[in-house]
C-alpha positions as CSV (number, residue, x, y, z in Angstrom):
1,M,78.9,62.8,147.4
2,D,80.4,60.7,150.2
3,D,78.2,57.8,149.5
4,F,79.3,57.8,145.8
5,S,83.0,57.9,146.8
6,R,82.6,55.0,149.2
7,S,80.5,52.9,146.8
8,W,82.7,53.6,143.7
9,T,86.0,53.1,145.6
10,A,84.8,49.8,147.1
11,L,83.7,48.6,143.7
12,L,87.0,49.4,142.1
13,A,88.8,47.7,145.0
14,A,86.7,44.6,144.6
15,V,87.6,44.3,141.0
16,A,91.3,44.9,141.8
17,G,91.2,42.0,144.2
18,L,89.9,39.4,141.7
19,D,92.0,36.5,140.6
20,D,92.3,35.9,136.9
21,A,90.1,32.8,137.2
22,D,87.3,34.9,138.6
23,F,86.9,36.8,135.3
24,A,85.6,33.6,133.7
25,R,82.9,33.1,136.3
26,P,79.3,34.1,135.8
27,S,78.2,37.4,137.2
28,G,74.8,38.5,138.5
29,C,73.9,40.1,135.1
30,T,72.1,37.7,132.8
31,G,74.3,36.5,130.0
32,W,77.5,38.2,131.3
33,L,80.6,36.8,132.8
34,V,82.5,38.8,135.4
35,R,84.9,40.0,132.6
36,D,81.9,41.4,130.7
37,L,80.6,43.2,133.8
38,V,84.1,44.7,134.4
39,C,84.1,45.9,130.8
40,H,80.7,47.5,131.4
41,L,82.2,49.3,134.5
42,V,84.9,50.8,132.2
43,I,82.0,52.2,130.1
44,D,80.3,53.5,133.3
45,A,83.5,55.2,134.3
46,Q,83.7,56.9,130.9
47,D,80.1,57.9,131.3
48,I,80.9,59.6,134.6
49,L,83.8,61.5,133.1
50,I,81.8,62.6,130.0
51,T,78.8,63.7,132.1
52,L,80.8,65.7,134.6
53,A,82.5,67.5,131.7
54,T,79.2,68.3,130.1
55,P,77.7,71.3,131.9
56,A,74.1,72.4,131.3
57,A,72.6,75.8,131.4
58,T,69.0,74.8,131.8
59,E,67.0,73.6,134.9
60,P,67.2,69.9,135.9
61,T,64.7,67.7,134.1
62,R,65.4,64.6,136.2
63,D,66.7,63.8,139.7
64,A,68.1,60.6,141.3
65,V,64.7,58.9,141.3
66,T,63.1,60.1,138.1
67,Y,66.4,59.4,136.1
68,W,65.5,55.8,135.7
69,D,63.4,54.3,133.0
70,V,61.6,51.4,134.8
71,T,60.2,48.3,133.1
72,G,59.2,44.9,134.2
73,T,61.1,43.0,131.6
74,P,64.4,41.4,132.7
75,P,67.3,41.7,130.3
76,T,68.1,38.6,128.2
77,G,71.7,39.6,127.4
78,E,70.8,39.7,123.7
79,D,70.5,43.5,123.4
80,P,72.9,44.9,120.8
81,L,74.8,47.0,123.3
82,D,75.0,44.1,125.8
83,A,76.4,42.0,123.0
84,L,78.9,44.7,122.1
85,T,80.1,44.7,125.7
86,V,80.8,41.0,125.5
87,R,82.8,41.4,122.4
88,L,84.8,44.3,123.9
89,A,85.5,42.3,127.0
90,A,86.8,39.4,125.0
91,A,89.1,41.7,123.0
92,Y,91.0,42.4,126.2
93,E,92.1,38.8,126.3
94,E,94.1,39.1,129.6
95,P,92.3,40.0,132.8
96,W,95.1,42.3,133.9
97,L,94.4,44.6,131.0
98,L,90.8,45.0,132.1
99,K,91.9,45.6,135.7
100,F,94.4,48.2,134.5
101,H,91.9,50.0,132.3
102,L,89.2,50.1,135.0
103,D,91.7,51.3,137.6
104,D,92.9,54.1,135.2
105,V,89.6,55.4,134.0
106,G,87.7,54.5,137.2
107,S,90.1,56.4,139.4
108,A,89.9,59.4,137.2
109,A,86.1,59.3,137.4
110,G,86.3,59.2,141.2
111,R,88.7,62.2,141.3
112,A,86.4,64.1,138.9
113,A,83.4,63.4,141.1
114,G,85.3,64.7,144.1
115,L,86.1,68.0,142.4
116,A,82.6,68.6,141.0
117,A,80.2,71.1,142.7
118,P,77.1,69.3,144.0
119,G,74.8,71.9,142.6
120,L,76.4,72.1,139.1
121,R,74.0,71.0,136.4
122,V,75.2,68.4,133.9
123,G,73.7,66.8,130.8
124,T,73.4,63.1,130.1
125,R,71.0,61.0,127.9
126,D,69.3,64.2,126.7
127,E,68.4,65.1,130.3
128,V,69.8,67.6,132.9
129,L,70.6,66.6,136.5
130,A,72.4,68.3,139.4
131,V,75.7,66.6,140.0
132,A,74.6,65.5,143.5
133,D,71.6,63.7,141.9
134,Y,73.7,62.2,139.1
135,L,76.2,60.8,141.6
136,S,73.3,59.4,143.6
137,V,72.3,57.5,140.5
138,Y,75.7,56.0,140.5
139,V,75.5,55.0,144.2
140,L,72.6,52.7,143.1
141,E,74.3,51.7,139.9
142,S,77.7,50.8,141.5
143,T,76.0,49.1,144.5
144,L,73.9,46.9,142.2
145,H,76.9,46.0,140.1
146,H,79.0,45.3,143.2
147,L,76.3,42.7,144.1
148,D,76.5,41.4,140.5
149,L,80.2,41.2,140.7
150,T,80.2,39.1,143.8
151,A,77.1,37.0,143.1
152,H,79.2,33.9,142.5
153,L,82.2,35.0,144.5
154,P,81.3,34.5,148.1
155,E,84.8,35.4,149.4
156,A,84.8,38.8,147.7
157,P,84.1,41.9,149.8
158,A,80.5,43.1,149.9
159,P,79.4,46.7,149.1
160,P,79.7,49.2,151.9
161,A,76.7,49.4,154.3
162,E,76.2,53.1,153.6
163,G,75.9,52.5,149.9
164,L,73.5,49.6,150.4
165,A,71.3,51.7,152.7
166,R,71.3,54.7,150.3
167,S,70.5,52.4,147.4
168,R,67.6,50.9,149.2
169,E,66.2,54.4,149.9
170,L,66.4,55.2,146.2
171,L,64.8,52.0,145.2
172,D,62.0,52.6,147.8
173,A,61.4,56.0,146.2
174,I,61.5,54.6,142.6
175,A,59.0,51.9,143.7
176,G,56.8,54.5,145.4
177,M,56.7,52.5,148.6
178,P,59.2,51.0,151.0
179,F,60.2,47.3,151.0
180,P,59.3,45.4,154.2
181,S,61.5,46.3,157.2
182,S,62.2,42.5,157.6
183,F,64.2,42.6,154.3
184,S,67.9,43.4,154.6
185,D,69.1,46.1,152.3
186,T,70.8,43.5,150.1
187,D,67.7,41.4,149.8
188,A,65.5,44.4,149.0
189,L,67.9,45.4,146.2
190,L,68.3,41.9,144.8
191,I,64.6,41.0,144.9
192,G,63.4,44.5,143.9
193,T,65.5,44.5,140.8
194,G,64.8,40.9,139.8
195,R,68.3,39.6,140.7
196,R,66.8,37.1,143.1
197,T,63.4,35.4,143.4
198,A,61.6,36.0,146.7
199,T,61.1,33.1,148.9
200,E,57.5,32.2,149.9
201,S,57.8,34.0,153.2
202,E,59.4,37.1,151.5
203,A,56.6,37.0,148.9
204,A,54.0,37.0,151.6
205,G,55.7,40.0,153.3
206,L,55.6,41.9,150.0
207,G,51.9,41.3,149.5
208,E,50.3,43.1,146.6
209,F,53.5,45.1,146.1
210,G,55.2,41.9,144.9
211,G,53.0,42.0,141.8
212,R,54.8,45.1,140.7
213,L,58.2,43.5,140.8
214,P,60.8,43.3,139.5
215,L,61.8,46.9,138.8
216,I,64.1,46.7,135.9
217,L,66.1,49.9,135.8
218,G,67.4,51.3,132.6
């Protein structure tokens, strides 16, 4: 729960600190500008609020690891929902409107998460998770998107170390084996999810495991 709060709060603060010109820069998400990514974060915040307000009576069907549908095909940015996000982002016109909406909905999502009982079962995507697992999903989601946000903004603050470490643990579990200890948490996340290509030495360290990458999480 604390890891979610730290990661989510840091992501909202990073967006709040952007200059208007930053919204027109590319993000780490293929086909998306920073403004498109921020619009996606508004949708993420709405998802958190909706899920935490959707209690389930049945046993969990997924946890923080099995929640993810993993493929090896990187997104192209042409998916209909991705394209809708781009159109929605453009409709805001002014960056401050996006900032305001994310701060408003995102802060509410953070407060709702802080009030939720970790063992409460909630429903999302036709699955049932414990709140603690659901928020762990969003530690990884928010950390990856924080890296996407700052991919071409070197002066922007990095994700918190605790969120990076927890996200790496989750990605190790999703992969079924750990990334090399020589990899930093950031490099493991970027290379593991296809956000960066491994160097020759990194590829050598990965060995046969490298053939299973990237892990595209959906």
